[in-house]
RODODREN-525123 format. One record per residue (C-alpha): y negated, x, z negated; residue number from 0; residue in three letters. Coordinates in Angstrom, 2 decimals. Each point is the difference from the previous one (the first is absolute). Last residue first. Example, Ala and Ser with C-alpha at 12.3 -4.5 7.8 and 13.67 -1.06 7.14 Angstrom:
BEGIN
<<1.06 13.67 -7.14> 1 SER>
<<3.44 -1.37 -0.66> 0 ALA>
REM end
This chain:
BEGIN
<<-20.44 26.82 34.77> 554 GLU>
<<0.36 -3.40 0.01> 553 HIS>
<<1.84 -0.27 -3.63> 552 LEU>
<<-2.41 2.57 -1.45> 551 ARG>
<<-2.91 -2.27 0.89> 550 ASP>
<<1.06 -3.21 -1.17> 549 ILE>
<<1.31 1.37 -3.73> 548 LEU>
<<-3.31 1.80 -0.12> 547 ARG>
<<-1.69 -3.73 0.35> 546 GLU>
<<2.10 -1.10 -2.39> 545 HIS>
<<-0.24 2.13 -3.10> 544 LEU>
<<-2.53 -1.96 -1.46> 543 SER>
<<1.47 -3.26 0.34> 542 SER>
<<3.30 0.41 -2.22> 541 ASN>
<<2.30 0.18 2.63> 540 SER>
<<1.97 -2.43 2.89> 539 VAL>
<<1.06 1.17 3.84> 538 LEU>
<<2.08 -3.08 1.14> 537 LEU>
<<1.68 -0.09 3.32> 536 PRO>
<<1.13 -3.42 1.64> 535 LYS>
<<2.43 -0.01 2.72> 534 ARG>
<<-0.13 -2.99 2.02> 533 THR>
<<3.35 -2.01 0.62> 532 GLY>
<<-0.21 -2.48 -1.72> 531 ALA>
<<-3.23 -0.22 -2.86> 530 THR>
<<0.05 -2.79 -1.20> 529 ASP>
<<-1.72 -0.90 -3.08> 528 LEU>
<<-3.10 2.51 0.87> 527 GLU>
<<-1.76 2.20 -2.45> 526 PHE>
<<-3.09 2.10 2.32> 525 ALA>
<<-0.09 3.59 -1.55> 524 TYR>
<<-3.80 0.25 0.51> 523 PRO>
<<-0.45 2.73 3.11> 522 THR>
<<0.22 3.61 -1.20> 521 ASN>
<<1.68 0.91 3.43> 520 GLU>
<<3.59 0.58 -2.01> 519 GLY>
<<-0.41 -3.72 -1.47> 518 ASP>
<<-1.75 -0.49 -2.83> 517 THR>
<<0.17 -0.84 -4.25> 516 ALA>
<<-2.62 0.47 -2.62> 515 VAL>
<<0.31 0.67 -3.48> 514 GLY>
<<-1.83 -1.37 -2.77> 513 GLY>
<<2.83 -1.04 -2.31> 512 ALA>
<<-0.96 -3.86 1.11> 511 GLU>
<<0.58 1.03 4.35> 510 GLU>
<<3.22 1.93 -1.58> 509 LEU>
<<1.51 -3.01 -1.97> 508 ILE>
<<-0.35 -1.96 2.89> 507 CYS>
<<1.81 2.58 2.56> 506 LEU>
<<2.79 0.23 -1.98> 505 GLY>
<<0.97 -3.69 0.08> 504 ALA>
<<-0.66 -0.40 3.39> 503 ALA>
<<1.88 3.50 0.83> 502 VAL>
<<3.27 -0.16 0.56> 501 ASP>
<<0.39 -3.97 0.68> 500 TRP>
<<-2.16 0.52 2.87> 499 PRO>
<<1.92 2.44 1.52> 498 SER>
<<-1.54 3.76 0.71> 497 THR>
<<0.30 2.72 2.45> 496 ASN>
<<-0.97 4.10 -0.64> 495 PHE>
<<-0.85 -0.75 -3.21> 494 GLU>
<<-2.39 2.54 -1.93> 493 TRP>
<<-1.01 0.14 -3.38> 492 ALA>
<<-3.34 1.37 -1.82> 491 GLY>
<<-1.00 1.47 -3.35> 490 ASP>
<<2.73 -0.36 -2.14> 489 ALA>
<<1.53 -0.80 -3.81> 488 ASN>
<<-3.95 -1.52 -0.44> 487 GLY>
<<1.85 -3.86 -0.23> 486 ALA>
<<-1.02 -1.35 3.49> 485 ALA>
<<1.62 2.97 1.45> 484 VAL>
<<2.72 -0.43 -1.74> 483 PHE>
<<0.05 -3.50 0.70> 482 ALA>
<<-0.15 0.59 3.93> 481 LEU>
<<2.52 2.27 -0.08> 480 ASN>
<<2.64 -2.27 -2.32> 479 LEU>
<<-0.50 -2.49 2.90> 478 ALA>
<<1.02 1.95 2.22> 477 VAL>
<<2.87 1.10 -1.30> 476 SER>
<<2.19 3.40 1.12> 475 GLY>
<<-2.35 2.21 -2.72> 474 VAL>
<<-0.67 2.36 2.78> 473 ARG>
<<-2.35 3.20 -1.07> 472 ARG>
<<-2.60 1.69 1.49> 471 VAL>
<<-1.47 3.17 -2.56> 470 GLY>
<<-3.00 1.32 -1.39> 469 ARG>
<<-1.89 0.49 3.28> 468 THR>
<<-0.46 1.58 3.43> 467 GLN>
<<2.86 1.52 0.51> 466 GLN>
<<2.48 -3.16 -0.22> 465 TYR>
<<-3.11 -2.52 1.91> 464 PHE>
<<0.47 0.77 3.66> 463 GLN>
<<3.44 0.70 0.41> 462 GLN>
<<1.20 -2.65 -2.48> 461 LEU>
<<-2.47 -2.75 1.53> 460 PHE>
<<2.19 0.67 3.74> 459 GLU>
<<3.01 0.40 -1.44> 458 GLY>
<<1.34 -1.43 3.08> 457 ASP>
<<1.51 -3.01 -1.23> 456 PRO>
<<-2.07 -0.71 -3.52> 455 ASP>
<<1.14 -2.82 -1.73> 454 TYR>
<<-2.41 0.17 -3.26> 453 GLY>
<<-2.10 2.60 -1.52> 452 SER>
<<-1.43 0.51 -3.10> 451 LEU>
<<-2.81 2.69 -0.43> 450 LEU>
<<-1.57 2.04 -3.09> 449 MET>
<<-3.18 1.49 0.10> 448 SER>
<<-1.71 2.94 -0.98> 447 GLU>
<<-0.64 1.39 3.40> 446 ASP>
<<-1.37 -3.02 1.48> 445 LEU>
<<-2.48 -0.16 -2.46> 444 GLN>
<<-1.63 -3.79 -0.46> 443 ASP>
<<1.86 -0.25 -3.39> 442 ASN>
<<-1.63 -3.42 -1.68> 441 ASN>
<<3.81 -0.98 -0.66> 440 THR>
<<0.75 -3.98 0.54> 439 VAL>
<<-0.27 -2.61 -2.91> 438 SER>
<<2.12 -1.78 -3.03> 437 MET>
<<-0.57 -2.68 -2.27> 436 PRO>
<<2.96 0.05 -2.60> 435 THR>
<<1.99 -3.10 -0.60> 434 GLU>
<<2.97 1.52 2.22> 433 ASN>
<<-1.52 2.30 2.57> 432 GLN>
<<-3.18 -2.42 1.03> 431 TYR>
<<-2.61 -0.75 2.27> 430 ALA>
<<-2.99 -1.48 -0.09> 429 GLY>
<<-0.89 -3.72 0.01> 428 ASP>
<<-1.82 -1.04 3.54> 427 GLY>
<<3.60 -0.28 1.45> 426 GLN>
<<2.75 -0.37 -2.61> 425 VAL>
<<1.55 3.01 -0.26> 424 ALA>
<<3.27 1.60 -1.28> 423 HIS>
<<2.19 3.25 -0.43> 422 TYR>
<<2.93 -0.33 -2.31> 421 THR>
<<1.79 2.90 -1.75> 420 THR>
<<3.72 -0.39 -1.38> 419 ASN>
<<0.33 3.53 0.79> 418 THR>
<<3.49 -0.73 2.02> 417 GLU>
<<-1.29 -3.56 1.39> 416 PRO>
<<-3.04 0.99 1.70> 415 SER>
<<-2.04 -3.13 0.50> 414 HIS>
<<-2.52 -0.74 2.92> 413 VAL>
<<-2.21 -3.31 -1.16> 412 ILE>
<<-3.05 -0.73 2.21> 411 GLY>
<<-1.72 -3.27 0.29> 410 VAL>
<<-3.03 -1.12 2.52> 409 VAL>
<<1.95 1.89 2.83> 408 PRO>
<<-1.49 -1.59 3.69> 407 GLN>
<<2.02 -2.31 2.20> 406 ASP>
<<-3.36 -2.06 0.32> 405 THR>
<<1.05 -3.04 -2.07> 404 GLU>
<<0.98 2.19 -2.78> 403 ASP>
<<2.80 2.93 -0.50> 402 LEU>
<<2.02 0.06 -3.09> 401 LEU>
<<1.35 3.43 0.21> 400 ALA>
<<3.61 1.22 -1.79> 399 ILE>
<<1.37 3.95 0.25> 398 SER>
<<3.03 1.09 -2.27> 397 ILE>
<<0.79 3.75 -0.03> 396 SER>
<<1.91 2.68 0.58> 395 TYR>
<<-0.69 3.92 -0.91> 394 ASN>
<<3.63 0.16 -2.52> 393 PRO>
<<2.58 1.63 2.56> 392 ASN>
<<2.80 -1.31 -1.02> 391 GLY>
<<1.35 0.51 3.99> 390 HIS>
<<-0.44 -3.92 0.64> 389 ALA>
<<-3.37 -0.24 -1.99> 388 PHE>
<<-1.30 2.80 2.36> 387 ASN>
<<1.27 -1.37 2.96> 386 SER>
<<-1.58 -3.75 -1.10> 385 THR>
<<-3.43 1.15 -0.45> 384 GLY>
<<-1.98 -2.65 -0.13> 383 ASP>
<<2.33 -1.93 -1.79> 382 VAL>
<<-0.58 -4.18 -0.12> 381 PRO>
<<-2.83 -0.11 2.66> 380 ASP>
<<-1.71 -2.83 -0.36> 379 ILE>
<<-3.16 -1.77 1.44> 378 LEU>
<<-1.12 -2.90 -1.50> 377 TRP>
<<-2.33 -2.94 2.21> 376 THR>
<<-2.63 -2.42 -1.04> 375 TYR>
<<-1.12 -2.76 1.91> 374 SER>
<<1.89 -2.63 -1.32> 373 GLY>
<<3.02 -1.75 1.76> 372 GLU>
<<2.91 2.29 0.01> 371 GLY>
<<1.60 1.67 2.35> 370 ASP>
<<2.88 2.12 -1.32> 369 LEU>
<<0.26 3.15 1.90> 368 THR>
<<4.07 1.45 0.73> 367 GLU>
<<1.09 2.78 -2.47> 366 SER>
<<-0.25 3.86 -0.17> 365 GLU>
<<-3.37 1.38 0.65> 364 GLU>
<<-1.13 -3.39 -1.91> 363 SER>
<<-2.97 -3.08 0.94> 362 ARG>
<<-0.71 -2.38 -2.18> 361 VAL>
<<-2.03 -3.12 0.39> 360 SER>
<<-1.58 -2.09 -2.84> 359 HIS>
<<0.37 -3.38 -0.52> 358 SER>
<<2.49 0.18 -2.74> 357 PRO>
<<-1.65 2.44 -2.02> 356 PHE>
<<1.58 0.70 -3.27> 355 GLU>
<<3.92 -0.44 0.96> 354 SER>
<<-1.01 1.59 3.65> 353 GLU>
<<-0.98 3.06 -1.66> 352 LEU>
<<2.78 0.45 -3.13> 351 ALA>
<<2.45 -0.88 3.09> 350 THR>
<<-1.57 2.57 2.47> 349 ARG>
<<-0.15 2.84 -2.13> 348 ILE>
<<3.46 -0.66 -1.54> 347 ILE>
<<1.46 -0.95 3.02> 346 ASP>
<<-1.37 3.48 1.69> 345 ASP>
<<1.33 1.96 -2.43> 344 SER>
<<3.67 -0.87 0.31> 343 ARG>
<<-0.95 0.33 3.61> 342 PHE>
<<-1.22 3.71 -0.14> 341 ASP>
<<3.08 0.45 -2.27> 340 ALA>
<<2.48 -0.58 2.33> 339 GLU>
<<-1.72 2.38 1.77> 338 THR>
<<-2.26 0.83 3.48> 337 VAL>
<<0.03 2.80 1.93> 336 ILE>
<<-2.60 1.61 2.15> 335 ASP>
<<0.89 3.66 0.00> 334 SER>
<<3.02 -0.51 2.13> 333 LYS>
<<-1.67 -1.99 2.58> 332 GLY>
<<-2.13 -3.33 0.80> 331 THR>
<<2.03 -2.11 -2.58> 330 LYS>
<<3.49 1.71 -1.77> 329 PHE>
<<1.67 -1.75 -2.39> 328 GLN>
<<1.46 1.25 -3.40> 327 VAL>
<<2.28 -1.48 -2.32> 326 GLU>
<<-0.01 1.33 -3.34> 325 GLY>
<<-2.81 2.22 -0.41> 324 ALA>
<<0.57 1.04 -3.63> 323 GLN>
<<-2.22 2.80 -0.65> 322 GLY>
<<-3.07 -1.93 -1.60> 321 ARG>
<<2.48 -3.51 -1.35> 320 LEU>
<<-1.42 -0.64 -3.54> 319 GLU>
<<-3.53 1.29 0.90> 318 THR>
<<-0.24 -2.60 2.90> 317 LEU>
<<0.94 -2.96 -1.95> 316 MET>
<<-3.10 0.45 -2.67> 315 GLU>
<<-2.25 0.81 3.21> 314 GLY>
<<1.04 -3.61 0.80> 313 ALA>
<<-1.67 -1.42 -2.98> 312 SER>
<<-2.55 2.64 0.21> 311 GLU>
<<-1.14 -1.37 3.06> 310 ALA>
<<0.38 -3.43 -0.35> 309 ALA>
<<-2.52 -0.05 -3.41> 308 GLU>
<<-2.12 2.75 1.45> 307 ARG>
<<-0.28 -2.91 3.08> 306 GLY>
<<-0.34 -2.88 -2.72> 305 VAL>
<<-3.04 1.55 -1.62> 304 ARG>
<<-1.70 1.10 3.32> 303 ARG>
<<0.12 -3.65 1.23> 302 ALA>
<<-1.71 -1.09 -3.39> 301 HIS>
<<-2.55 1.96 -0.14> 300 GLU>
<<-0.25 -0.76 3.72> 299 LEU>
<<-0.01 -3.80 -1.17> 298 PHE>
<<-2.23 0.50 -3.33> 297 ALA>
<<-2.86 1.42 2.57> 296 GLU>
<<0.25 -2.33 2.76> 295 GLU>
<<-0.05 -2.84 -3.13> 294 ASP>
<<-3.06 1.66 -1.81> 293 ASP>
<<0.76 0.67 -3.49> 292 GLY>
<<2.50 -1.94 -2.07> 291 GLY>
<<-0.62 -1.44 -3.69> 290 VAL>
<<2.36 0.15 -3.10> 289 THR>
<<1.31 -3.05 -1.43> 288 VAL>
<<0.69 0.48 -3.89> 287 PRO>
<<3.84 -0.40 -0.80> 286 PRO>
<<1.71 -3.29 -0.36> 285 SER>
<<1.23 -0.54 -3.74> 284 ALA>
<<3.68 -1.82 0.24> 283 THR>
<<1.24 2.79 -3.19> 282 ALA>
<<-3.25 -0.90 -1.72> 281 ASP>
<<-1.71 3.31 -1.06> 280 ARG>
<<-0.82 2.09 -2.53> 279 LEU>
<<2.65 -1.39 -2.32> 278 GLY>
<<3.38 1.29 1.56> 277 TRP>
<<2.61 -2.86 -1.60> 276 GLY>
<<2.82 2.41 1.04> 275 LEU>
<<1.44 -1.71 2.92> 274 LYS>
<<-2.72 -1.81 1.51> 273 GLY>
<<-3.27 2.76 -0.52> 272 ALA>
<<2.24 2.95 0.48> 271 LEU>
<<1.99 -1.34 3.27> 270 ALA>
<<-3.67 -1.20 1.27> 269 SER>
<<-1.25 3.62 -1.11> 268 MET>
<<3.35 1.27 2.45> 267 PHE>
<<-0.70 -2.29 2.47> 266 ALA>
<<2.41 -2.94 0.83> 265 ASP>
<<1.81 1.01 3.46> 264 ASP>
<<-0.90 -2.41 2.57> 263 TYR>
<<-2.69 2.12 1.13> 262 SER>
<<3.26 2.74 0.75> 261 THR>
<<0.74 2.76 -2.00> 260 ARG>
<<3.26 2.53 1.86> 259 VAL>
<<0.92 2.67 -3.01> 258 ILE>
<<0.89 3.15 1.02> 257 HIS>
<<1.41 1.99 -2.55> 256 ALA>
<<-0.81 3.81 -0.03> 255 ARG>
<<2.08 2.96 0.52> 254 ASP>
<<-0.49 3.31 -1.76> 253 ALA>
<<0.43 -1.20 -3.89> 252 ALA>
<<-2.75 0.11 -2.37> 251 GLY>
<<1.08 2.46 -2.82> 250 THR>
<<2.40 -0.45 -3.29> 249 ILE>
<<2.32 2.84 -1.06> 248 THR>
<<2.31 -0.23 -3.14> 247 LEU>
<<1.21 3.16 -1.61> 246 VAL>
<<2.99 -0.95 -2.45> 245 ASP>
<<-0.41 1.42 -3.45> 244 GLY>
<<1.29 -2.80 -1.85> 243 GLU>
<<1.82 -1.98 2.16> 242 GLU>
<<-0.68 -2.75 2.86> 241 ALA>
<<1.61 -3.15 1.02> 240 THR>
<<0.08 -1.33 3.29> 239 THR>
<<-1.35 -2.86 2.29> 238 HIS>
<<-1.27 -0.99 3.76> 237 HIS>
<<-0.72 -3.51 0.68> 236 ARG>
<<-0.42 -0.14 -3.86> 235 GLY>
<<-3.25 -1.80 0.04> 234 GLY>
<<-1.46 2.03 2.72> 233 ASP>
<<1.04 3.50 -1.17> 232 VAL>
<<2.06 0.08 -3.45> 231 SER>
<<0.27 3.23 -2.11> 230 ILE>
<<1.70 -0.46 -3.86> 229 ASN>
<<-0.87 2.20 -2.43> 228 VAL>
<<2.26 2.40 -1.96> 227 PRO>
<<-2.12 1.94 -2.48> 226 SER>
<<-2.48 2.69 -0.09> 225 GLU>
<<-1.20 -1.05 3.74> 224 PRO>
<<-1.57 2.58 2.60> 223 VAL>
<<-2.17 -1.73 2.43> 222 VAL>
<<-1.87 1.73 2.86> 221 THR>
<<-2.42 -1.62 2.18> 220 VAL>
<<-0.44 1.78 3.51> 219 THR>
<<-3.65 -0.81 1.10> 218 SER>
<<-0.81 -0.67 3.69> 217 ASP>
<<0.23 -3.83 -0.36> 216 GLU>
<<-3.26 0.83 -2.00> 215 SER>
<<-0.17 -0.91 -3.54> 214 VAL>
<<-0.97 -2.98 -2.20> 213 VAL>
<<0.63 0.24 -3.97> 212 VAL>
<<0.45 -2.94 -1.89> 211 PRO>
<<-0.97 0.28 -3.49> 210 ARG>
<<1.20 1.32 -3.37> 209 ALA>
<<-2.96 0.39 -2.64> 208 GLY>
<<1.66 -2.59 -2.54> 207 MET>
<<3.69 2.02 0.07> 206 THR>
<<2.76 -1.47 -0.89> 205 HIS>
<<0.96 -0.87 3.70> 204 THR>
<<1.40 -3.54 0.95> 203 GLN>
<<0.10 1.32 3.55> 202 LEU>
<<-2.11 2.23 1.17> 201 PRO>
<<-0.95 -0.47 3.42> 200 THR>
<<-0.29 3.20 2.94> 199 LEU>
<<-1.69 -0.85 2.90> 198 GLN>
<<0.46 0.83 3.53> 197 LEU>
<<-2.46 0.54 2.68> 196 THR>
<<-0.01 -0.87 3.88> 195 PHE>
<<-2.69 -3.32 0.24> 194 ASN>
<<-0.33 -1.58 3.65> 193 ASP>
<<0.08 -3.23 -1.11> 192 LYS>
<<1.97 -0.08 -3.91> 191 PRO>
<<-2.94 -1.20 -1.69> 190 TYR>
<<1.56 1.48 -3.30> 189 HIS>
<<-0.34 -1.77 -3.33> 188 ILE>
<<-0.26 2.00 -3.01> 187 PRO>
<<2.76 0.14 -2.54> 186 GLY>
<<-0.03 -2.20 -2.99> 185 ASN>
<<3.78 0.44 -0.55> 184 SER>
<<0.45 -3.07 1.44> 183 SER>
<<-1.61 1.18 3.25> 182 LEU>
<<2.37 3.16 0.00> 181 ALA>
<<3.04 -2.20 -0.10> 180 ILE>
<<-1.47 -1.61 3.70> 179 GLY>
<<-3.44 -0.72 1.08> 178 THR>
<<-0.32 4.09 0.40> 177 SER>
<<3.44 0.00 2.24> 176 GLY>
<<-2.30 -0.18 3.31> 175 THR>
<<-2.11 2.85 -1.16> 174 PRO>
<<3.09 1.83 -0.76> 173 THR>
<<1.45 0.26 -3.29> 172 ASN>
<<1.44 3.18 -2.54> 171 VAL>
<<0.68 -1.74 -2.58> 170 ALA>
<<0.59 1.38 -3.85> 169 LEU>
<<2.28 -0.72 -3.02> 168 GLY>
<<0.77 -1.99 -3.20> 167 THR>
<<-2.32 1.78 -1.87> 166 GLY>
<<-1.31 3.78 -0.46> 165 ASP>
<<-1.52 1.98 2.42> 164 TYR>
<<-0.84 3.57 -0.27> 163 GLN>
<<-2.72 1.66 2.10> 162 GLY>
<<-1.25 0.29 3.62> 161 VAL>
<<1.02 4.11 0.66> 160 TYR>
<<-0.84 0.79 2.96> 159 GLU>
<<2.79 0.87 2.53> 158 GLU>
<<-1.30 -2.13 2.78> 157 ASP>
<<-0.24 -2.74 -2.84> 156 VAL>
<<2.48 0.08 -2.82> 155 PHE>
<<1.02 -1.65 -2.15> 154 VAL>
<<2.59 0.35 -3.56> 153 GLN>
<<1.24 -3.51 -0.50> 152 LEU>
<<1.22 -1.10 -3.46> 151 ARG>
<<1.89 -3.05 -0.31> 150 SER>
<<0.31 -3.18 -2.39> 149 ILE>
<<2.30 -2.44 -1.42> 148 LYS>
<<1.37 2.16 -3.08> 147 ARG>
<<3.08 -1.78 -1.93> 146 ASP>
<<-0.73 -3.66 -1.42> 145 VAL>
<<1.98 -2.06 2.60> 144 PRO>
<<2.76 1.71 0.38> 143 THR>
<<1.36 2.18 3.13> 142 GLU>
<<-3.92 0.37 1.10> 141 PRO>
<<-1.25 -0.62 3.43> 140 PRO>
<<-0.47 3.07 2.18> 139 VAL>
<<-3.63 0.80 0.14> 138 ALA>
<<-2.12 -0.68 2.96> 137 GLU>
<<-0.85 1.94 3.18> 136 ILE>
<<-1.00 -2.97 2.68> 135 MET>
<<-0.67 1.21 3.46> 134 VAL>
<<-2.60 -2.00 1.91> 133 ASP>
<<-0.84 -2.52 2.53> 132 ASN>
<<0.71 1.41 3.50> 131 VAL>
<<3.29 2.00 -0.54> 130 GLY>
<<2.20 2.81 1.04> 129 VAL>
<<2.70 1.86 -1.75> 128 ALA>
<<1.62 3.14 -0.61> 127 ASP>
<<2.04 -0.41 -3.26> 126 LEU>
<<2.76 2.47 -1.76> 125 GLY>
<<-2.10 0.65 -2.69> 124 ALA>
<<-3.19 1.15 2.17> 123 GLY>
<<-2.27 -1.41 2.49> 122 SER>
<<-2.35 -2.66 0.71> 121 VAL>
<<-2.10 -1.64 2.79> 120 GLU>
<<-2.62 -2.28 -0.30> 119 VAL>
<<-1.20 -2.00 3.39> 118 GLN>
<<-3.42 -0.48 1.26> 117 GLN>
<<-0.72 -2.97 2.03> 116 ARG>
<<-0.98 0.00 3.67> 115 ASP>
<<-1.79 -3.05 1.28> 114 TYR>
<<1.08 -2.16 3.12> 113 VAL>
<<-2.78 -2.20 1.35> 112 THR>
<<0.71 -2.85 1.87> 111 ALA>
<<-1.40 -1.32 2.91> 110 HIS>
<<2.21 1.55 2.95> 109 GLY>
<<1.17 -3.83 1.45> 108 ASN>
<<3.13 0.48 -1.69> 107 LEU>
<<-1.30 0.79 -3.42> 106 VAL>
<<-2.14 -3.49 0.54> 105 GLU>
<<3.66 -1.28 1.11> 104 THR>
<<1.64 0.57 -2.77> 103 MET>
<<-2.84 -1.25 -2.56> 102 ALA>
<<-0.37 -3.30 2.15> 101 ASP>
<<3.89 -1.10 -0.16> 100 ASP>
<<0.24 1.55 -3.62> 99 VAL>
<<-3.06 -1.76 -1.44> 98 ASP>
<<2.54 -2.42 -1.87> 97 GLY>
<<1.92 2.74 -1.43> 96 PRO>
<<-2.93 1.10 -2.25> 95 ARG>
<<-0.84 3.66 0.94> 94 ILE>
<<-0.84 1.87 -2.97> 93 ARG>
<<3.18 1.88 -0.49> 92 ALA>
<<-1.44 3.64 -1.64> 91 LEU>
<<-1.67 -2.20 -3.41> 90 PHE>
<<2.14 -2.28 -0.51> 89 ALA>
<<0.36 -2.19 -2.94> 88 LEU>
<<3.15 -2.67 1.27> 87 THR>
<<2.08 0.64 2.81> 86 GLY>
<<-0.05 -1.38 3.68> 85 ALA>
<<-2.80 2.55 0.75> 84 ASN>
<<0.52 1.10 3.89> 83 VAL>
<<-0.84 3.77 -0.02> 82 GLY>
<<-0.68 1.83 3.36> 81 VAL>
<<1.33 3.61 0.41> 80 LEU>
<<-0.54 3.10 2.29> 79 PRO>
<<3.30 1.93 1.40> 78 ILE>
<<-0.36 3.87 -0.70> 77 GLN>
<<3.25 0.02 -0.82> 76 ARG>
<<0.05 1.72 -3.38> 75 THR>
<<-2.46 -2.87 -0.26> 74 THR>
<<2.30 -3.07 0.71> 73 PHE>
<<2.66 0.30 -2.81> 72 VAL>
<<-1.71 0.88 -2.92> 71 ARG>
<<-3.54 -1.86 1.05> 70 ILE>
<<2.81 -3.32 0.51> 69 GLY>
<<1.01 0.67 -3.08> 68 GLU>
<<-3.55 -0.40 -1.58> 67 LEU>
<<-0.26 -3.09 2.15> 66 PHE>
<<3.07 -1.63 -1.59> 65 THR>
<<-1.40 0.95 -3.71> 64 GLY>
<<-3.53 -1.46 1.09> 63 ASP>
<<1.65 -3.49 0.40> 62 GLY>
<<2.32 -1.16 3.07> 61 GLY>
<<-0.22 0.72 3.38> 60 VAL>
<<-0.95 3.29 1.46> 59 SER>
<<-0.97 0.27 3.41> 58 VAL>
<<0.51 3.41 2.08> 57 GLY>
<<-1.34 0.78 3.33> 56 LEU>
<<1.88 1.89 2.85> 55 ALA>
<<-0.95 1.98 2.61> 54 GLU>
<<3.33 0.97 1.43> 53 THR>
<<1.03 4.00 0.97> 52 ASN>
<<0.16 0.87 -3.78> 51 ALA>
<<1.36 -3.43 -1.58> 50 TYR>
<<2.05 2.06 -2.05> 49 ASP>
<<3.08 -1.94 0.18> 48 ASP>
<<2.18 -0.49 -3.03> 47 GLU>
<<-1.70 -1.79 -2.06> 46 LEU>
<<1.75 -0.01 -3.32> 45 ASP>
<<-0.06 -4.03 -2.15> 44 ALA>
<<-1.45 0.26 -3.43> 43 GLY>
<<-2.21 -2.90 0.90> 42 VAL>
<<1.66 -1.87 2.33> 41 GLU>
<<-1.02 0.82 3.53> 40 HIS>
<<-0.89 -2.09 3.39> 39 VAL>
<<-0.23 0.98 3.34> 38 THR>
<<-3.07 -1.93 2.03> 37 LEU>
<<-0.02 0.81 4.16> 36 ASP>
<<-2.65 -0.92 1.44> 35 MET>
<<-0.55 -2.61 2.58> 34 GLY>
<<-3.60 -1.29 -1.15> 33 GLN>
<<1.43 -3.57 -0.50> 32 SER>
<<3.27 1.75 -1.73> 31 SER>
<<-2.15 2.20 -2.20> 30 THR>
<<-1.69 -3.17 -1.35> 29 TRP>
<<3.01 -2.60 -0.54> 28 SER>
<<1.68 3.40 -2.00> 27 ASP>
<<-3.46 0.47 -1.85> 26 LEU>
<<-0.29 -3.81 -1.38> 25 GLN>
<<3.62 -0.35 -1.05> 24 GLU>
<<-0.42 3.73 -2.06> 23 LEU>
<<-3.07 -2.18 -1.67> 22 ALA>
<<1.86 -2.60 -0.79> 21 GLU>
<<2.45 1.84 -2.13> 20 ASP>
<<3.41 -0.54 0.57> 19 ASP>
<<1.08 3.93 -0.02> 18 THR>
<<-1.64 0.77 -3.07> 17 ASP>
<<-0.79 4.01 -0.82> 16 SER>
<<-1.43 0.84 3.49> 15 THR>
<<-0.19 2.97 1.79> 14 LEU>
<<-1.22 -0.70 3.50> 13 CYS>
<<0.37 1.95 3.32> 12 VAL>
<<-2.45 -1.18 2.67> 11 VAL>
<<0.72 1.21 3.66> 10 GLU>
<<-2.63 0.82 2.71> 9 GLU>
<<-3.27 0.53 -1.25> 8 THR>
<<-2.44 1.26 2.48> 7 THR>
<<-2.83 -1.53 -1.79> 6 ALA>
<<0.51 1.83 -2.99> 5 LEU>
<<-1.53 3.07 1.64> 4 ARG>
<<-3.77 -1.60 -0.41> 3 ARG>
<<0.68 -0.35 -3.81> 2 GLY>
<<-0.48 4.10 -0.16> 1 HIS>
<<2.77 2.32 -2.20> 0 MET>
REM end
């Protein structure tokens, strides 16, 4: 989940351990000022609403215990969580009560970051539970003080025998849980960002060589106790007792917790320094300053990053709604439709761009034009291929372009939500598929080519090329057609008519990938922002094949 999506938050759901807390009052005041609904639940209360049709944000007010309860409640509903620290020693809830207003405003502006945290799942002995910190397997305390106080555990990883653990127990923790009981047992601290692992930490073992073992989130840890043991998840939020011979299975959970971080959160290393006496740095030390490059280059790179974040945030929402068209509106005909998802995608993208670049103009296929004071214009197609999307077809995309003062695209972003692939380019910096440089093919033989076609009303393009090539395919998204040619997945593409928001991003990407774009007469395609009433045909190719395509088109 991307932080840009939080800019469209409609409701705040708060979980608290103290209803009189100052932070709760500030949160109530802030949501009222934003015209948002605020629902408050005490820890332990059931949330009846699944919030499936609402852009909701979860907030915990309390310590790490309240935050962990928030993860349990909100993760199954795919609701991201902000933690306000009204407790004491907190590594998870890191926003101070006095920073609530500023932190929440940052979230609503789309400037926060959402991190996915690995969770752990345990099953066996009648227990089936998920936690974000750890699974503790510990010896059952004896009835009398002088009886045996240790357990013996047989441990396997992916059916490979690890060994026999004699001690007070074993912790299987996530990176988030590495600062818990695992730390007290000499386990390493894991930096939790983008860290998807599990760690086996022995507890008070009677073997000097026993050390923590780190395994993949996909690994299956099997534990078989030789005496009764207590099992607790995240400090006892789920618990049971296993008997001798029970088989306990532990692995990474499929659902990840979505944790929101703002600039007002104590940074992870700062938390270590301030709360655990981390000796490598001062808790308030400033990081080294990084010197940037050319201002214009830095601006365009920043624009690309924000555009990608906006596209990927909207794409997350679209994958959840694909095939659920809801209310369909018709624009110019039965095939020219717009759905509620188009508007929601447009809202996410526009909110991100308008917040980050308030002086820029913003034009979209599905909403009114915003005229800014600056010289740059953003051009958006929130769902290119809406008919595909509405019918559950995965061939649709999001197209975002930044135009300069001459209305020419200088940044292009085409995002395919279903494959999680982003094609992007900045003028003069090459074209990329995700993080990999890409370029067009060098094929110059018509009979070895693969072509794409958009709207072809009389079938002329299909008739001219189908028998002469290895195929003519119709994807249903103009932006994807251009991106596929730029990435070398096709050698050329034809569009009978084009609209500026359909092609602006793709043309920027195609040019940087080495492709060429003309009209049907081999005149260089002139991108125009205003084309009302004018047909704008487009022929693109890898350049090597272009003359052959033009010749064949006119035979």
